[in-house]
DOKOLKOL-521512 format. One line per field, with one value per residue (C-alpha): residue in one letter; x negated, y, z; residue number from 1. Coordinates in Angstrom, 1 decimal. Layout:
<nodes>
type: (a|...);
c1: (X|...);
c2: (Y|...);
c3: (Z|...);
seq: (NUM|...);
</nodes>
This chain:
<nodes>
type: (m|a|e|f|f|g|s|i|t|a|a|a|v|q|a|s|p|v|f|l|d|l|q|k|s|t|t|k|a|c|e|l|i|r|e|a|g|s|n|g|a|k|f|i|v|f|p|e|g|f|l|p|g|h|p|t|w|f|h|f|q|p|v|s|s|p|i|s|n|e|l|n|l|r|l|f|k|n|a|i|r|v|p|g|p|e|a|d|a|i|a|e|a|a|r|d|a|e|a|y|v|v|m|g|v|c|e|r|a|s|n|a|p|g|s|l|i|n|s|q|l|f|f|g|p|d|g|q|f|l|g|k|h|q|k|l|q|p|t|a|g|e|r|i|v|h|w|g|g|w|g|d|t|l|g|p|f|q|t|e|f|g|p|a|s|a|l|v|c|g|e|n|s|n|p|l|e|i|f|a|l|t|a|a|g|t|r|l|h|g|m|s|w|p|p|h|f|r|s|a|a|d|g|t|s|l|m|p|q|t|s|l|l|a|a|q|n|f|a|l|m|s|k|a|f|v|i|s|a|c|g|i|a|h|p|g|y|a|e|d|l|g|l|t|a|e|a|a|e|r|i|a|s|g|a|g|q|g|g|s|a|i|i|g|p|d|t|r|i|l|a|g|p|l|d|g|t|t|e|g|i|l|y|a|e|l|d|f|d|q|w|a|r|q|k|i|a|q|d|f|a|g|h|y|n|r|n|d|i|f|q|l|r|i|n|r|k|p|p|t|d|y|v|t|a|d|s|g|a|t|a|e|q|l|t|e|r|l|e|p|v|e|d|h|a|t|n|d|a|f|v|p|e|l|t|t|p);
c1: (0.0|-1.3|-2.1|0.8|0.3|3.9|6.5|9.2|11.8|11.5|14.1|13.9|17.1|18.0|21.0|22.2|23.3|26.6|25.0|24.1|26.5|24.4|27.2|28.5|25.0|24.1|27.2|26.2|22.6|23.8|26.0|23.1|20.8|23.3|23.8|20.0|19.7|22.5|20.5|17.5|15.4|13.0|11.4|13.8|12.7|14.9|14.3|12.9|15.2|18.1|19.4|21.0|19.6|16.5|16.1|15.9|17.9|14.6|13.9|16.9|17.7|15.7|14.6|16.5|19.7|23.1|23.3|19.8|20.5|23.8|22.2|19.3|21.8|23.7|20.4|19.4|22.7|22.6|19.0|18.5|17.2|15.1|16.1|19.8|23.0|22.2|18.8|20.5|23.0|20.1|18.4|21.5|21.8|18.2|18.9|22.0|19.9|17.0|14.7|12.2|13.5|11.7|14.2|13.5|14.9|14.9|14.0|14.5|11.0|11.2|8.5|10.0|13.8|13.9|11.7|12.3|9.9|10.1|9.7|10.1|11.4|10.4|12.7|12.1|14.3|15.0|16.5|13.5|12.4|8.7|7.6|7.6|5.4|5.7|4.7|1.4|1.8|5.2|5.3|6.4|9.9|9.8|7.5|10.4|12.2|9.7|6.9|3.8|3.3|0.2|-2.4|-0.9|1.8|-0.6|-1.1|0.5|2.9|2.6|4.8|4.5|3.5|0.6|0.2|2.8|2.7|4.7|4.1|6.4|6.4|3.2|1.3|1.2|-1.3|-3.6|-6.9|-7.8|-4.4|-4.6|-8.0|-7.0|-4.2|-6.4|-9.0|-6.3|-5.4|-2.0|-0.4|3.1|3.6|6.8|7.1|10.0|10.7|13.3|16.2|14.8|11.6|11.0|7.4|7.0|6.6|9.9|11.9|12.2|11.0|8.4|9.2|10.0|6.7|4.8|6.2|5.5|2.0|1.4|2.8|0.6|-2.4|-1.7|-1.5|-4.7|-6.6|-5.2|-4.2|-0.9|2.6|4.3|8.0|8.9|12.4|13.5|16.6|19.2|21.6|24.7|28.2|28.8|25.1|25.5|28.4|26.6|23.4|25.1|23.4|23.7|25.6|22.4|20.8|24.0|24.1|20.5|21.1|24.2|22.1|19.9|16.8|14.0|15.7|15.3|12.5|12.5|10.2|8.3|4.7|2.3|-1.3|-2.5|-0.4|2.2|5.8|7.7|11.1|12.4|12.1|15.7|17.0|18.2|21.9|21.9|22.6|21.6|19.1|16.0|14.7|11.4|9.6|6.2|3.7|0.9|-1.5|-1.6|-2.8|-5.6|-6.7|-6.9|-8.8|-11.3|-12.1|-12.0|-11.8|-12.3|-12.5|-14.9|-17.1|-16.3|-17.3|-20.5|-19.5|-23.1|-22.6|-18.9|-17.1|-13.6|-12.9|-9.2|-7.9|-5.0|-4.3|-1.5|-2.6|-1.9|0.6|0.2|-1.0|1.2|-0.8|-0.4|0.2|-3.1|-5.0|-7.5|-8.1|-11.5|-9.8|-7.3|-10.1|-11.9|-8.8|-8.8|-10.6|-12.8|-11.7|-14.8|-13.8|-10.3|-9.4|-10.8|-10.5|-13.9|-13.1|-13.4|-16.5|-19.4|-22.5|-25.6|-29.1|-32.2|-34.9);
c2: (0.0|3.4|5.8|8.2|11.9|13.0|14.6|13.2|14.6|13.8|14.3|14.9|14.1|16.3|14.8|13.3|9.6|8.4|8.3|4.8|3.2|1.1|0.2|3.7|5.2|2.7|3.7|7.3|6.6|4.7|7.6|10.0|7.7|7.5|11.3|11.9|9.4|11.0|14.3|12.6|11.8|9.0|9.1|9.7|10.1|9.9|11.2|9.2|6.6|7.5|4.0|4.2|7.2|8.4|8.2|12.0|11.6|11.1|14.8|15.7|12.8|10.8|7.5|5.4|7.5|5.9|7.9|6.8|3.2|3.2|4.9|2.4|-0.4|1.1|1.7|-1.9|-3.3|-1.2|-1.6|-2.9|-6.4|-7.1|-9.0|-8.3|-7.0|-3.3|-3.6|-5.4|-2.4|0.1|-2.0|-2.0|1.7|2.2|0.0|2.0|5.2|3.8|5.3|4.4|4.9|5.5|4.8|5.7|3.0|1.6|-2.0|-5.2|-6.8|-10.1|-11.7|-10.5|-9.9|-8.2|-5.4|-2.3|-0.6|2.8|1.9|3.0|0.6|0.8|-0.1|-0.1|1.1|-2.5|-3.1|-5.0|-4.6|-3.5|-3.6|-1.5|0.8|0.5|3.5|2.5|4.5|5.7|9.3|10.6|9.2|6.8|4.6|3.7|1.8|1.5|-1.0|0.0|-1.5|-3.1|-2.3|-4.7|-2.2|0.7|1.3|2.4|0.5|0.5|2.5|3.3|6.8|5.6|4.5|5.9|5.9|7.0|7.8|8.6|11.9|12.5|9.9|12.5|14.5|11.6|12.2|8.5|7.5|10.4|9.3|5.6|6.5|9.0|6.3|3.9|6.4|7.7|10.2|10.4|10.5|10.4|11.9|11.1|13.4|13.3|15.7|17.3|17.2|19.3|20.4|23.7|24.4|26.3|23.3|24.6|22.9|23.8|20.8|22.8|24.6|21.5|19.3|22.0|22.4|18.7|18.3|21.0|19.6|16.1|17.5|19.4|16.4|13.7|15.8|13.9|15.3|15.3|14.8|15.7|14.7|16.1|15.1|17.4|16.9|15.0|16.3|15.5|15.5|17.6|15.4|12.1|13.2|14.9|18.2|21.2|24.2|26.0|23.1|22.5|26.1|25.9|22.6|24.1|27.0|24.6|25.7|23.1|21.1|20.6|22.0|19.5|20.5|19.2|20.2|20.1|18.8|22.4|22.9|25.1|24.7|23.4|23.2|24.2|24.4|23.8|25.4|23.4|23.9|22.6|19.1|18.5|17.2|19.1|18.4|19.3|18.4|16.8|17.4|14.8|16.9|19.0|15.9|15.4|19.1|19.0|15.6|16.9|19.8|17.7|14.0|13.3|9.6|9.9|12.6|15.1|12.6|11.1|7.5|6.7|8.7|8.4|5.0|3.9|0.3|-0.9|-4.1|-5.1|-8.4|-8.5|-10.0|-13.6|-13.6|-17.2|-20.5|-23.7|-26.8|-29.7|-33.1|-34.2|-30.9|-29.9|-26.4|-26.5|-27.3|-24.5|-22.0|-23.0|-21.9|-18.4|-15.8|-13.2|-9.6|-8.6|-11.1|-9.6|-8.5|-5.1|-3.0|-3.0|0.1|2.1|0.4|0.8|-1.3|0.6|-0.5|0.4|1.9);
c3: (0.0|-1.0|1.9|2.5|1.9|1.2|3.5|5.7|8.1|11.8|14.5|18.3|20.1|23.1|24.8|28.1|28.3|29.7|33.2|34.4|31.9|29.5|27.1|26.7|26.5|23.8|21.8|22.1|21.1|18.0|17.0|17.3|15.3|12.5|12.6|12.3|9.6|7.6|7.8|6.3|9.4|9.0|12.5|15.5|19.1|22.2|25.8|28.7|30.1|27.8|28.3|30.8|32.7|34.6|38.4|39.0|42.3|44.2|43.6|45.7|48.0|50.5|49.1|51.6|51.7|50.9|47.7|46.5|47.4|45.5|42.4|42.5|42.3|39.4|37.6|38.1|36.9|33.8|32.9|29.4|28.7|25.6|23.6|24.2|22.7|23.4|21.7|18.8|18.5|18.4|15.7|13.6|13.9|12.9|9.8|8.9|9.3|7.4|10.1|12.7|16.2|19.5|22.3|26.0|28.3|31.8|31.1|33.2|33.1|31.2|33.4|36.7|36.4|39.7|38.5|36.3|33.8|32.2|28.6|25.0|22.4|18.7|15.9|12.1|9.2|8.3|11.8|13.1|16.7|16.4|20.0|23.1|25.2|29.0|31.0|32.7|35.9|37.3|38.4|41.8|42.7|39.8|41.8|44.1|41.3|38.4|38.0|35.9|32.5|31.0|28.3|25.8|25.1|24.6|21.0|17.7|15.6|11.8|9.5|5.8|6.9|9.0|12.6|15.0|18.8|21.8|25.5|28.4|30.3|32.2|30.2|27.4|29.4|30.4|28.6|28.3|26.8|24.4|23.2|23.0|20.6|18.7|18.2|17.0|14.3|15.3|12.9|14.4|18.1|20.1|23.5|25.9|28.8|31.6|32.1|35.2|37.3|40.4|39.9|41.7|45.4|45.5|44.2|40.6|37.5|34.9|32.7|29.5|29.7|30.7|27.9|25.2|26.5|26.5|23.0|21.6|23.5|22.1|18.6|19.0|20.3|17.9|14.9|14.9|14.4|17.8|18.2|21.8|23.0|26.3|28.4|29.8|32.8|32.1|32.9|36.6|37.4|40.6|41.9|41.1|42.8|45.8|45.1|47.3|45.9|45.2|43.3|41.4|40.3|39.1|37.2|35.5|34.3|32.3|34.3|34.2|31.5|27.7|25.7|22.9|20.1|17.0|16.7|13.7|13.7|13.9|17.1|15.4|16.5|13.6|15.4|18.8|21.7|22.5|25.7|28.7|28.0|24.4|23.3|19.8|17.3|16.1|12.6|10.9|7.7|8.2|5.4|5.9|3.9|7.1|9.1|6.6|6.7|10.5|10.6|8.1|10.5|13.8|14.1|17.8|17.3|14.3|12.9|15.7|18.5|19.9|20.4|21.2|24.4|25.2|25.3|26.4|27.4|27.3|28.9|26.6|28.4|30.9|34.3|35.2|38.0|39.1|37.7|38.1|38.8|36.4|38.1|39.7|38.9|41.6|42.9|41.1|37.8|38.2|39.0|35.8|33.8|35.2|33.2|34.9|34.6|32.6|29.9|29.4|25.9|24.9|21.8|20.3|18.2|21.4|22.7|20.3|21.1|22.1|21.3|23.2|21.1);
seq: (1|2|3|4|5|6|7|8|9|10|11|12|13|14|15|16|17|18|19|20|21|22|23|24|25|26|27|28|29|30|31|32|33|34|35|36|37|38|39|40|41|42|43|44|45|46|47|48|49|50|51|52|53|54|55|56|57|58|59|60|61|62|63|64|65|66|67|68|69|70|71|72|73|74|75|76|77|78|79|80|81|82|83|84|85|86|87|88|89|90|91|92|93|94|95|96|97|98|99|100|101|102|103|104|105|106|107|108|109|110|111|112|113|114|115|116|117|118|119|120|121|122|123|124|125|126|127|128|129|130|131|132|133|134|135|136|137|138|139|140|141|142|143|144|145|146|147|148|149|150|151|152|153|154|155|156|157|158|159|160|161|162|163|164|165|166|167|168|169|170|171|172|173|174|175|176|177|178|179|180|181|182|183|184|185|186|187|188|189|190|191|192|193|194|195|196|197|198|199|200|201|202|203|204|205|206|207|208|209|210|211|212|213|214|215|216|217|218|219|220|221|222|223|224|225|226|227|228|229|230|231|232|233|234|235|236|237|238|239|240|241|242|243|244|245|246|247|248|249|250|251|252|253|254|255|256|257|258|259|260|261|262|263|264|265|266|267|268|269|270|271|272|273|274|275|276|277|278|279|280|281|282|283|284|285|286|287|288|289|290|291|292|293|294|295|296|297|298|299|300|301|302|303|304|305|306|307|308|309|310|311|312|313|314|315|316|317|318|319|320|321|322|323|324|325|326|327|328|329|330|331|332|333|334|335|336|337|338|339|340|341|342|343|344|345|346|347|348|349|350|351|352|353|354|355|356|357);
</nodes>
C-alpha cells in the first residue's frame, strides 16, 4: 500500500453519556458515530469513560460515603465487557460510518472480572475490533475503582492513513508515553478526557486549559494530528453526585468542562475548543503533507534525536498472576517456567544497542 499523503476529516465528540447506563449510552454513542460518519469523518474520538460514565464523584464525596458506594456499584454493573453486545454495536456503527472509532470506556477486566480498567477501544471502518489501550496509571480518585493497564496495550494500531494511537487523560502529558508513541510512528492521536476534574486548590478545575496544552504539546513532540475529545456533565449530574448548591451552580455554568479541540502537527488549533456547556461534534480536515513538513524539521524519534545517548525500554508483556501446577509438577519445575523480569518482551526500536569503542 502506498504511503498516504492525502487529506481526511477527523471528529472529536464532546458529549455526556446516559450516566451509568451502559445500554442507553451505547445507543447514544452509535448515533453520534453515524452522525459523524454522515458528515465525512474517517477518524472519530470519544471522551474518557463514555461507556457508561466516569467516576468523578470522588472529587466531591468521601470514598466510603453511601453515595460513593452506590455509584461504585452502578459503575461496576454497567462496565463494558469485551467482547460483548455493546462492543458489537459500536463495531456495527463504525462499519456504517466507514470510520475508525476510539471509544472511551470503563471495562471489566477479562482476566479479573472483579476489576475495572479505564480503557479506549479501537474499531475499524470494516467493523472489526482492532484492539484497546488500557490507562497505565489511574489518576487521583480513579484509583479507588480502576486498575492499571499493561504495556501490551501501549502502541499504535494501523490505518490506511498511517499508525494511529490513543491515550487517556493525564497519560497524554507523560513524557515517556509520548516518546513511546512517537517512536512507534503515530500520525493520528486520540485523547480522551473526563467531564470534570478538580485540579485547583480552590476546588475549581483547569481541565479545559490542561487538555488543550497537553494536545498542543503532544502535537509538538510527535508531529501527529491530535483529536482531543472532552466530556461534559450529564443532565442530573448535581443530583446524582449529591453536590452542594455552590458546586451544582459551578457545574451548571460549564466551568472546568469541555475544551474539545483538534490540533495540527504544527500545534495550530484546527477546530475548537468547545465550551463546557456545548454538546456537539468538532470536525477538521487533516492534510498529511503537514505531518511530513513537520517531521522533516524535527523527528524526535529519528534525525532530531540522539539514540546513542537516550534510550527507552518498554515491557510489553502482561505479568503472570499465578501458575497452576500440572499433576506431579514440583516447585522447582514451576520455578523454571517463570521468566525473569529482565527477559520480558521489549520493543527494540526504542533500545538501540551501544558498542564500546
